[in-house]
N, CA, C and O of each residue as an XYZ file, in Angstrom:
700
protein
N     -27.621    145.863   -149.126
C     -28.399    144.539   -148.373
C     -27.456    143.349   -148.151
O     -27.105    142.600   -149.063
N     -27.060    143.226   -146.835
C     -26.170    142.101   -146.591
C     -26.989    140.661   -146.311
O     -28.074    140.800   -145.746
N     -26.638    139.490   -146.602
C     -27.379    138.589   -146.410
C     -26.798    138.047   -145.081
O     -25.645    138.336   -144.762
N     -27.683    137.159   -144.198
C     -27.652    136.886   -143.034
C     -26.736    135.323   -143.135
O     -26.778    134.750   -144.223
N     -26.038    134.762   -142.146
C     -25.320    133.426   -142.150
C     -26.426    132.476   -142.612
O     -26.176    131.611   -143.452
N     -27.883    132.647   -141.973
C     -28.898    131.660   -142.167
C     -29.062    131.605   -143.675
O     -29.203    130.533   -144.265
N     -29.041    132.850   -144.322
C     -29.522    132.739   -145.845
C     -28.431    132.300   -146.605
O     -28.662    131.644   -147.620
N     -27.137    132.586   -146.240
C     -25.953    132.051   -146.813
C     -25.718    130.433   -146.894
O     -25.312    129.710   -147.804
N     -26.118    130.193   -145.647
C     -26.272    128.598   -145.506
C     -27.226    127.842   -146.265
O     -27.026    126.774   -146.844
N     -28.376    128.571   -146.193
C     -29.626    128.089   -146.915
C     -29.400    127.928   -148.541
O     -29.773    126.915   -149.132
N     -28.826    128.905   -149.126
C     -28.341    128.854   -150.468
C     -27.217    127.794   -150.717
O     -27.294    127.157   -151.768
N     -26.314    127.572   -149.970
C     -25.441    126.483   -150.141
C     -25.955    125.039   -149.855
O     -25.605    124.008   -150.431
N     -26.848    125.180   -148.858
C     -27.862    123.672   -148.732
C     -28.335    123.446   -150.410
O     -27.890    122.553   -151.132
N     -29.129    124.267   -150.731
C     -29.946    124.011   -152.022
C     -28.958    123.838   -153.079
O     -29.156    122.896   -153.846
N     -27.788    124.669   -153.290
C     -26.816    124.177   -154.249
C     -26.302    122.748   -154.073
O     -26.095    121.990   -155.021
N     -26.104    122.427   -152.732
C     -25.265    120.995   -152.657
C     -26.741    119.951   -153.026
O     -26.494    118.973   -153.731
N     -27.868    120.095   -152.683
C     -28.897    119.220   -153.088
C     -29.275    119.192   -154.249
O     -29.787    118.191   -154.751
N     -29.099    120.196   -154.811
C     -29.149    120.622   -156.619
C     -28.069    119.571   -157.291
O     -28.341    119.155   -158.417
N     -27.021    119.183   -156.738
C     -26.156    118.739   -157.263
C     -26.198    117.057   -157.182
O     -25.495    116.376   -157.928
N     -26.937    116.582   -156.374
C     -27.391    115.049   -155.991
C     -28.311    114.385   -157.152
O     -29.098    115.053   -157.822
N     -28.126    113.068   -157.301
C     -29.190    112.471   -158.246
C     -30.582    112.786   -158.024
O     -30.896    112.981   -156.850
N     -31.509    112.879   -158.931
C     -32.918    112.987   -158.678
C     -33.483    111.828   -157.684
O     -33.216    110.651   -157.925
N     -34.244    112.186   -156.599
C     -34.739    111.111   -155.860
C     -33.854    110.912   -154.637
O     -34.225    110.276   -153.650
N     -32.536    111.555   -154.772
C     -31.696    111.176   -153.432
C     -32.404    111.877   -152.366
O     -32.981    112.923   -152.663
N     -32.447    111.383   -150.989
C     -32.766    111.999   -149.699
C     -31.530    112.080   -149.124
O     -30.891    111.038   -148.970
N     -30.922    113.493   -148.661
C     -29.860    113.585   -148.189
C     -30.024    113.944   -146.575
O     -30.439    115.093   -146.425
N     -29.818    113.302   -145.459
C     -29.849    113.726   -144.103
C     -29.343    114.894   -143.588
O     -28.391    115.333   -144.234
N     -29.647    115.479   -142.715
C     -28.946    116.564   -142.204
C     -27.578    116.680   -141.917
O     -26.897    117.684   -142.125
N     -27.176    115.566   -141.406
C     -25.976    115.321   -140.782
C     -24.668    115.718   -141.905
O     -23.820    116.591   -141.720
N     -24.777    114.899   -142.980
C     -23.865    115.024   -143.920
C     -23.752    116.457   -144.423
O     -22.626    116.909   -144.631
N     -24.759    117.156   -144.621
C     -24.801    118.345   -144.931
C     -24.089    119.648   -144.390
O     -23.381    120.497   -144.933
N     -24.582    119.458   -143.035
C     -23.894    120.190   -142.177
C     -22.469    119.930   -142.111
O     -21.739    120.900   -142.314
N     -21.935    118.811   -141.867
C     -20.466    118.499   -142.016
C     -19.909    119.075   -143.251
O     -18.809    119.626   -143.206
N     -20.574    118.994   -144.353
C     -19.969    119.723   -145.625
C     -19.870    121.054   -145.366
O     -18.766    121.591   -145.450
N     -20.786    121.646   -145.080
C     -20.913    122.968   -145.126
C     -20.161    123.663   -143.718
O     -19.940    124.872   -143.665
N     -19.840    122.808   -142.701
C     -19.221    123.387   -141.560
C     -19.943    124.063   -140.562
O     -19.403    124.843   -139.778
N     -21.325    123.754   -140.559
C     -22.122    124.407   -139.353
C     -22.725    123.277   -138.680
O     -22.908    122.134   -139.099
N     -22.974    123.748   -137.668
C     -23.613    122.882   -136.500
C     -24.984    121.917   -137.117
O     -25.781    122.494   -137.856
N     -25.196    120.495   -136.789
C     -26.497    119.838   -137.334
C     -27.540    120.494   -136.951
O     -28.408    120.674   -137.805
N     -27.754    121.022   -135.611
C     -28.872    121.546   -135.323
C     -29.402    122.980   -135.904
O     -30.578    123.303   -136.070
N     -28.449    123.610   -136.121
C     -28.414    124.919   -136.927
C     -28.818    124.561   -138.499
O     -29.642    125.318   -139.012
N     -28.354    123.576   -139.223
C     -28.469    123.370   -140.658
C     -29.786    122.828   -140.496
O     -30.582    123.193   -141.362
N     -30.313    121.903   -139.446
C     -31.471    121.323   -139.544
C     -32.597    122.271   -139.483
O     -33.592    122.061   -140.178
N     -32.516    123.372   -138.652
C     -33.357    124.583   -138.332
C     -33.538    125.007   -139.761
O     -34.704    124.959   -140.151
N     -32.567    125.445   -140.697
C     -32.413    125.921   -141.874
C     -33.188    125.038   -142.902
O     -34.011    125.569   -143.648
N     -32.977    123.906   -142.946
C     -33.670    122.883   -143.824
C     -35.073    122.993   -143.636
O     -35.860    123.224   -144.554
N     -35.418    122.811   -142.326
C     -36.955    122.951   -141.924
C     -37.673    124.112   -142.623
O     -38.728    124.049   -143.254
N     -36.888    125.201   -142.388
C     -37.405    126.782   -142.867
C     -37.380    126.551   -144.441
O     -38.388    126.936   -145.034
N     -36.472    126.036   -145.118
C     -36.803    125.833   -146.444
C     -37.807    124.900   -146.956
O     -38.332    125.088   -148.054
N     -38.130    123.796   -146.131
C     -39.098    122.776   -146.273
C     -40.538    123.793   -146.238
O     -41.366    123.852   -147.147
N     -40.577    124.461   -145.109
C     -41.681    125.226   -144.885
C     -42.145    126.062   -146.064
O     -43.323    126.259   -146.361
N     -40.978    126.576   -146.762
C     -41.187    127.471   -147.891
C     -41.512    127.014   -149.144
O     -41.748    127.735   -150.114
N     -41.524    125.563   -149.116
C     -41.873    124.618   -150.107
C     -40.611    124.568   -151.127
O     -40.728    124.211   -152.299
N     -39.439    124.955   -150.556
C     -38.340    124.935   -151.462
C     -37.493    123.492   -151.657
O     -36.758    123.091   -152.559
N     -38.019    122.803   -150.172
C     -37.493    121.411   -149.921
C     -38.595    120.469   -149.787
O     -39.718    120.957   -149.662
N     -38.445    118.988   -149.792
C     -39.240    118.051   -149.295
C     -38.757    117.425   -148.106
O     -37.724    116.769   -148.240
N     -39.163    117.469   -147.222
C     -38.846    116.844   -145.903
C     -39.523    115.301   -145.887
O     -40.687    114.967   -146.106
N     -38.348    114.496   -145.544
C     -38.850    112.847   -145.609
C     -38.617    112.528   -144.108
O     -37.471    112.731   -143.705
N     -39.612    112.016   -143.139
C     -39.259    111.876   -141.885
C     -38.929    110.364   -141.787
O     -39.185    109.540   -142.665
N     -38.354    110.124   -140.657
C     -37.951    108.701   -139.892
C     -36.585    108.257   -140.420
O     -35.898    108.890   -141.222
N     -36.299    107.123   -139.878
C     -35.068    106.655   -139.949
C     -34.349    106.547   -141.463
O     -33.151    106.366   -141.680
N     -35.330    106.697   -142.360
C     -34.722    106.355   -143.821
C     -35.118    107.747   -144.511
O     -35.373    107.814   -145.713
N     -35.150    108.877   -143.628
C     -35.666    110.231   -144.250
C     -34.444    111.046   -144.676
O     -33.281    110.646   -144.722
N     -34.949    112.349   -145.002
C     -33.799    113.229   -145.523
C     -34.559    114.276   -146.038
O     -35.731    114.483   -145.723
N     -33.683    115.169   -147.099
C     -34.152    116.383   -147.672
C     -33.902    116.277   -149.145
O     -32.770    115.928   -149.477
N     -34.759    116.518   -150.053
C     -34.423    116.685   -151.353
C     -35.237    118.042   -151.927
O     -36.261    118.476   -151.400
N     -34.693    118.529   -152.909
C     -35.533    119.809   -153.783
C     -36.869    119.502   -154.044
O     -37.235    118.493   -154.646
N     -37.596    120.366   -153.595
C     -39.053    120.330   -154.063
C     -39.508    120.702   -155.333
O     -40.604    120.406   -155.810
N     -38.369    121.555   -156.015
C     -38.536    121.598   -157.482
C     -37.184    121.646   -158.198
O     -36.078    121.511   -157.672
N     -37.422    121.829   -159.295
C     -36.160    121.742   -160.254
C     -35.321    122.980   -159.780
O     -35.888    123.999   -159.385
N     -33.890    122.860   -159.831
C     -32.955    124.081   -159.187
C     -33.271    125.148   -160.268
O     -33.079    126.331   -159.987
N     -33.703    124.830   -161.377
C     -33.811    126.296   -162.233
C     -34.874    127.110   -161.891
O     -35.011    128.280   -162.245
N     -35.819    126.300   -161.012
C     -37.201    127.059   -160.552
C     -37.092    127.689   -159.385
O     -37.944    128.527   -159.092
N     -36.136    127.431   -158.597
C     -35.890    128.120   -157.292
C     -34.890    129.254   -157.613
O     -33.778    129.152   -158.130
N     -35.612    130.475   -157.143
C     -34.824    131.576   -157.226
C     -34.135    132.132   -156.081
O     -34.531    131.795   -154.965
N     -33.114    132.975   -156.196
C     -32.550    133.606   -155.046
C     -33.510    134.480   -154.080
O     -33.439    134.594   -152.857
N     -34.427    135.061   -154.982
C     -35.340    135.891   -154.085
C     -36.414    135.221   -153.145
O     -37.028    135.715   -152.200
N     -36.463    133.878   -153.708
C     -37.278    132.884   -152.626
C     -36.442    132.267   -151.733
O     -36.947    131.710   -150.759
N     -35.489    132.266   -151.856
C     -34.603    131.788   -150.662
C     -34.317    132.922   -149.679
O     -34.539    132.676   -148.493
N     -33.921    133.954   -149.961
C     -34.048    135.328   -149.161
C     -35.173    135.265   -148.324
O     -35.098    135.045   -147.115
N     -36.403    135.487   -149.059
C     -37.640    135.826   -148.542
C     -38.012    134.585   -147.604
O     -38.740    134.723   -146.620
N     -37.504    133.469   -147.954
C     -37.844    132.420   -147.137
C     -37.120    132.386   -145.411
O     -37.609    132.040   -144.335
N     -35.940    132.847   -145.742
C     -34.985    132.923   -144.418
C     -35.104    134.273   -143.755
O     -34.877    134.261   -142.545
N     -35.467    135.640   -144.394
C     -35.221    136.743   -143.964
C     -36.839    137.443   -144.057
O     -37.102    138.536   -143.556
N     -37.576    136.815   -144.598
C     -38.827    137.574   -144.683
C     -38.856    138.526   -146.110
O     -37.899    138.679   -146.869
N     -40.149    139.091   -146.255
C     -40.360    139.769   -147.571
C     -39.018    141.015   -147.500
O     -38.480    141.427   -146.472
N     -38.756    141.370   -148.731
C     -37.920    142.503   -148.824
C     -38.684    143.694   -149.211
O     -38.948    144.051   -150.359
N     -39.080    144.394   -147.855
C     -39.609    145.658   -148.109
C     -38.839    146.650   -147.229
O     -38.443    146.327   -146.109
N     -38.632    147.882   -147.765
C     -38.331    149.002   -147.247
C     -39.081    149.512   -145.845
O     -40.284    149.322   -145.666
N     -38.322    150.106   -144.986
C     -39.137    150.766   -143.838
C     -39.081    152.365   -144.175
O     -39.053    153.183   -143.256
N     -39.070    152.700   -145.334
C     -39.114    153.891   -145.620
C     -40.852    154.175   -146.207
O     -41.639    153.236   -146.323
N     -41.149    155.330   -146.462
C     -42.544    155.698   -147.259
C     -43.693    155.004   -146.489
O     -44.615    154.576   -147.184
N     -43.763    154.841   -145.213
C     -44.838    154.311   -144.476
C     -45.941    155.304   -144.814
O     -47.054    154.893   -145.140
N     -45.662    156.579   -144.745
C     -46.973    157.508   -145.066
C     -47.508    157.457   -146.355
O     -48.622    157.878   -146.665
N     -46.424    156.759   -147.347
C     -46.886    156.605   -148.805
C     -47.038    155.174   -149.495
O     -46.268    154.805   -150.381
N     -48.053    154.430   -149.035
C     -48.048    153.265   -149.225
C     -48.356    152.925   -150.531
O     -48.464    151.736   -150.835
N     -48.537    153.943   -151.471
C     -49.021    153.931   -153.060
C     -47.665    154.364   -153.561
O     -47.370    155.548   -153.399
N     -46.700    153.460   -154.221
C     -45.500    154.014   -155.004
C     -45.652    155.062   -155.793
O     -44.769    155.902   -155.962
N     -47.121    155.100   -156.496
C     -47.115    156.381   -157.713
C     -47.111    157.543   -157.102
O     -46.691    158.555   -157.664
N     -47.639    157.540   -155.715
C     -47.649    159.087   -154.872
C     -46.309    159.368   -154.593
O     -45.959    160.548   -154.612
N     -45.142    158.105   -154.224
C     -44.052    158.458   -153.772
C     -43.163    159.375   -154.907
O     -42.411    160.295   -154.585
N     -43.358    159.025   -155.982
C     -42.739    159.874   -157.048
C     -43.013    161.345   -157.065
O     -42.303    162.124   -157.699
N     -43.975    161.689   -156.413
C     -44.466    163.129   -156.433
C     -43.792    163.848   -154.916
O     -43.929    165.042   -154.647
N     -43.164    162.998   -154.156
C     -42.444    163.332   -152.901
C     -41.112    163.740   -152.730
O     -40.872    164.939   -152.870
N     -40.132    162.908   -152.432
C     -38.763    163.502   -152.473
C     -37.896    162.390   -153.278
O     -38.300    161.271   -153.593
N     -36.841    162.844   -153.497
C     -35.774    161.888   -154.203
C     -35.226    160.731   -153.324
O     -35.019    159.625   -153.822
N     -35.032    160.948   -152.232
C     -34.584    159.996   -151.246
C     -35.870    158.661   -151.460
O     -35.536    157.542   -151.851
N     -37.153    158.973   -151.173
C     -37.963    157.852   -150.972
C     -38.006    157.139   -152.465
O     -38.126    155.916   -152.528
N     -37.910    157.896   -153.600
C     -38.243    157.289   -154.715
C     -36.733    156.478   -154.887
O     -36.827    155.381   -155.437
N     -35.497    156.861   -154.516
C     -34.612    156.109   -154.727
C     -34.498    154.896   -153.719
O     -33.657    154.029   -153.958
N     -35.154    154.816   -152.814
C     -35.148    153.794   -151.981
C     -36.198    152.669   -152.622
O     -35.973    151.468   -152.475
N     -37.141    153.065   -153.205
C     -38.154    152.431   -153.830
C     -37.289    151.517   -155.009
O     -37.276    150.286   -155.041
N     -36.627    152.358   -155.893
C     -35.975    151.881   -157.010
C     -34.760    150.876   -156.573
O     -34.358    149.972   -157.305
N     -34.289    151.133   -155.416
C     -33.270    150.227   -154.714
C     -33.966    148.992   -154.506
O     -33.488    147.978   -155.014
N     -35.123    148.914   -153.773
C     -35.605    147.827   -153.479
C     -36.092    146.947   -154.556
O     -35.964    145.723   -154.555
N     -36.686    147.683   -155.519
C     -37.120    146.695   -156.922
C     -35.931    146.189   -157.462
O     -35.889    145.086   -158.005
N     -34.720    147.113   -157.315
C     -33.497    146.660   -158.251
C     -32.848    145.050   -157.454
O     -32.304    144.083   -157.988
N     -33.155    145.282   -156.176
C     -32.572    144.109   -155.377
C     -33.504    142.844   -155.686
O     -33.019    141.731   -155.888
N     -34.737    143.076   -155.705
C     -35.690    141.929   -155.842
C     -35.564    141.493   -157.466
O     -35.661    140.289   -157.701
N     -35.385    142.270   -158.418
C     -35.232    141.722   -159.735
C     -34.035    141.285   -159.738
O     -34.075    140.153   -160.220
N     -32.701    141.642   -159.386
C     -31.550    140.748   -159.429
C     -31.693    139.415   -158.602
O     -31.003    138.458   -158.955
N     -32.507    139.292   -157.568
C     -32.456    138.037   -156.831
C     -33.331    137.107   -157.429
O     -33.360    135.911   -157.140
N     -34.162    137.759   -158.403
C     -35.393    137.043   -158.897
C     -34.689    136.396   -160.383
O     -35.155    135.380   -160.897
N     -33.804    136.958   -160.827
C     -32.944    136.659   -161.903
C     -32.020    135.403   -161.790
O     -31.986    134.586   -162.711
N     -31.479    135.294   -160.973
C     -30.691    134.315   -160.434
C     -31.546    132.859   -159.950
O     -32.573    132.930   -159.275
N     -31.003    131.665   -160.364
C     -31.580    130.343   -159.654
C     -30.566    129.872   -158.996
O     -29.493    130.474   -158.963
N     -30.781    128.685   -158.360
C     -30.184    127.681   -157.774
C     -29.127    127.028   -158.714
O     -27.912    126.939   -158.538
N     -29.917    126.577   -159.795
C     -29.073    126.045   -160.950
C     -28.008    127.097   -161.640
O     -26.960    126.658   -162.114
N     -28.272    128.292   -161.672
C     -27.221    129.224   -162.049
C     -25.949    129.315   -161.213
O     -24.806    129.531   -161.615
N     -26.378    129.105   -159.967
C     -25.272    129.012   -159.159
C     -24.356    127.860   -159.037
O     -23.168    127.950   -158.730
N     -25.081    126.623   -159.336
C     -24.558    125.294   -159.338
C     -23.585    125.386   -160.646
O     -22.416    125.008   -160.571
N     -24.064    125.841   -161.686
C     -23.383    125.826   -163.058
C     -22.320    126.635   -163.128
O     -21.332    126.222   -163.736
N     -22.303    127.809   -162.588
C     -21.228    128.749   -162.700
C     -19.815    128.303   -162.396
O     -19.524    127.808   -161.308
N     -18.871    128.498   -163.450
C     -17.813    127.899   -163.018
C     -16.967    128.797   -161.808
O     -17.153    129.986   -161.551
N     -16.033    127.914   -161.177
C     -15.405    128.364   -159.994
C     -14.477    129.020   -160.564
O     -14.153    128.802   -161.731
N     -13.752    130.193   -159.584
C     -12.625    130.811   -159.822
C     -11.403    129.972   -159.451
O     -11.540    128.915   -158.834
N     -10.224    130.432   -159.820
C      -9.036    129.609   -159.539
C      -9.006    129.497   -158.025
O      -9.439    130.406   -157.317
N      -8.434    128.250   -157.479
C      -8.279    128.244   -156.101
C      -7.293    129.226   -155.325
O      -7.331    129.507   -154.127
N      -6.458    129.652   -156.231
C      -5.329    130.837   -155.759
C      -6.074    131.994   -155.777
O      -5.750    132.816   -154.919
N      -7.116    132.337   -156.622
C      -7.618    133.609   -156.367
C      -8.806    133.773   -155.282
O      -9.072    134.858   -154.765
N      -9.501    132.546   -154.991
C     -10.488    132.322   -154.134
C     -10.393    131.205   -153.409
O     -11.098    130.267   -153.782
N      -9.540    131.012   -152.236
C      -9.271    129.818   -151.520
C     -10.280    129.524   -150.644
O     -10.456    128.339   -150.359
N     -11.078    130.488   -150.092
C     -12.056    130.102   -149.252
C     -13.381    129.907   -149.929
O     -14.321    129.677   -149.169
N     -13.648    129.960   -151.302
C     -14.716    129.700   -151.786
C     -15.780    128.692   -151.147
O     -15.464    127.504   -151.201
N     -16.967    129.004   -150.565
C     -17.827    127.983   -150.083
C     -18.477    126.912   -151.101
O     -18.740    125.758   -150.763
N     -18.720    127.482   -152.494
C     -19.393    126.574   -153.179
C     -18.000    125.506   -153.615
O     -18.193    124.298   -153.749
N     -16.873    126.006   -153.772
C     -15.905    124.742   -154.249
C     -15.735    123.788   -153.052
O     -15.304    122.651   -153.250
N     -16.090    124.252   -151.699
C     -16.218    123.121   -150.734
C     -17.346    122.202   -151.048
O     -17.193    120.985   -150.937
N     -18.353    122.672   -151.396
C     -19.678    121.675   -151.541
C     -19.305    121.058   -152.856
O     -19.820    119.946   -152.968
N     -18.580    121.413   -153.886
C     -18.481    120.455   -155.269
C     -17.736    119.716   -154.736
O     -18.021    118.519   -154.779
N     -16.388    120.185   -153.968
C     -15.333    119.109   -153.698
C     -15.906    117.919   -152.947
O     -15.443    116.788   -153.099
N     -17.075    118.233   -152.011
C     -17.439    117.290   -151.261
C     -18.700    116.257   -151.802
O     -19.032    115.223   -151.223
N     -19.223    116.717   -152.870
C     -20.228    116.155   -153.459
C     -20.168    114.738   -153.674
O     -21.230    114.120   -153.607
N     -18.978    114.042   -153.952
C     -19.073    112.823   -154.351
C     -18.693    111.935   -153.049
O     -18.273    110.792   -153.226
N     -18.846    112.481   -151.690
C     -18.378    111.731   -150.383
C     -19.924    111.755   -149.567
O     -19.992    111.141   -148.502
N     -20.869    112.309   -149.967
C     -22.072    112.872   -149.145
C     -22.968    111.338   -149.202
O     -23.397    110.870   -150.257
N     -23.099    110.845   -148.179
C     -23.946    109.650   -148.149
C     -25.489    110.125   -148.615
O     -25.825    111.284   -148.371
N     -26.403    109.231   -149.277
C     -27.837    109.673   -149.700
C     -28.528    108.424   -149.714
O     -28.070    107.310   -149.968
N     -29.775    108.778   -149.385
C     -30.803    107.697   -149.341
C     -31.368    107.670   -150.949
O     -31.769    108.667   -151.550
N     -31.307    106.419   -151.447
C     -32.165    106.530   -152.678
C     -33.514    106.184   -152.597
O     -33.970    105.874   -151.497
N     -34.304    106.189   -153.699
C     -35.875    105.923   -153.427
C     -36.332    104.893   -152.659
O     -37.394    105.069   -152.061
N     -35.598    103.570   -152.517
C     -35.656    102.593   -151.743
C     -35.612    102.745   -150.046
O     -36.012    101.891   -149.254
N     -35.045    104.005   -149.723
C     -34.860    104.225   -148.571
C     -33.322    103.962   -147.839
O     -32.957    104.372   -146.737
N     -32.706    103.307   -148.627
C     -31.359    102.833   -148.189
C     -30.471    103.762   -148.484
O     -30.490    104.502   -149.468
N     -29.546    103.720   -147.474
C     -28.286    104.586   -147.444
C     -27.362    104.304   -148.390
O     -26.795    103.218   -148.265
N     -27.026    105.061   -149.395
C     -26.073    104.422   -150.323
C     -24.759    105.546   -150.262
O     -24.906    106.730   -149.957
N     -23.675    105.015   -150.559
C     -22.650    105.720   -150.863
C     -22.593    106.088   -152.271
O     -22.707    105.256   -153.172
N     -22.377    107.609   -152.501
C     -22.384    107.899   -154.068
C     -21.710    107.678   -155.049
O     -20.487    107.663   -154.914
N     -22.160    107.497   -156.022
C     -21.424    107.084   -157.257
C     -21.070    107.878   -157.960
O     -21.982    108.228   -158.709
N     -19.964    108.490   -158.163
C     -19.163    109.586   -158.992
C     -20.004    109.725   -160.457
O     -20.462    110.810   -160.814
N     -20.123    108.706   -161.118
C     -20.565    108.811   -162.342
C     -22.049    109.321   -162.278
O     -22.513    109.975   -163.212
N     -22.762    109.024   -161.200
C     -24.240    109.546   -161.028
C     -24.500    110.739   -160.744
O     -25.684    111.021   -160.563
N     -23.533    111.735   -160.628
C     -23.697    113.291   -160.266
C     -24.069    113.930   -161.556
O     -23.713    113.552   -162.672
N     -24.891    115.029   -161.243
C     -25.046    115.912   -162.275
C     -23.829    116.900   -162.341
O     -23.349    117.342   -161.298
N     -23.450    117.163   -163.281
C     -22.197    118.131   -163.329
C     -22.481    119.274   -164.515
O     -21.644    120.146   -164.746
């Protein structure tokens, strides 16, 4: 299973927002600049995540986006399914009951196990896990997208609870 560009950017958005102080609202423009994607595409992805209740959207001149839940409570499975739809195979349509598939053929059984394995793995990883994982050496992975996020997090403008745009304080970030 390969993730779409939309899903990869969605994951990056969530990791970036997970690193901001609680209560901060981040407008789409600095998110898109940090991620190197267009503002309209990033805004569309942010709206998709808000619709899936992974982000909160605050409209207006003093608006922006923030996580709807704690980063530990947002799984990769939720992000993938928000962006790409439910993970279901297009196999075994004639056998909607998985218990009957076991009595048919090995291919169909393997595909059911594959599907369940992918879902289990994605359910295991949270946005917090991704944000906490140490980065590899820049020489080994010079194009690491998470490195770009972590390097830029100190420069992203954000709105505080009062709605005013603040320049970030380095000491206020979660590390």
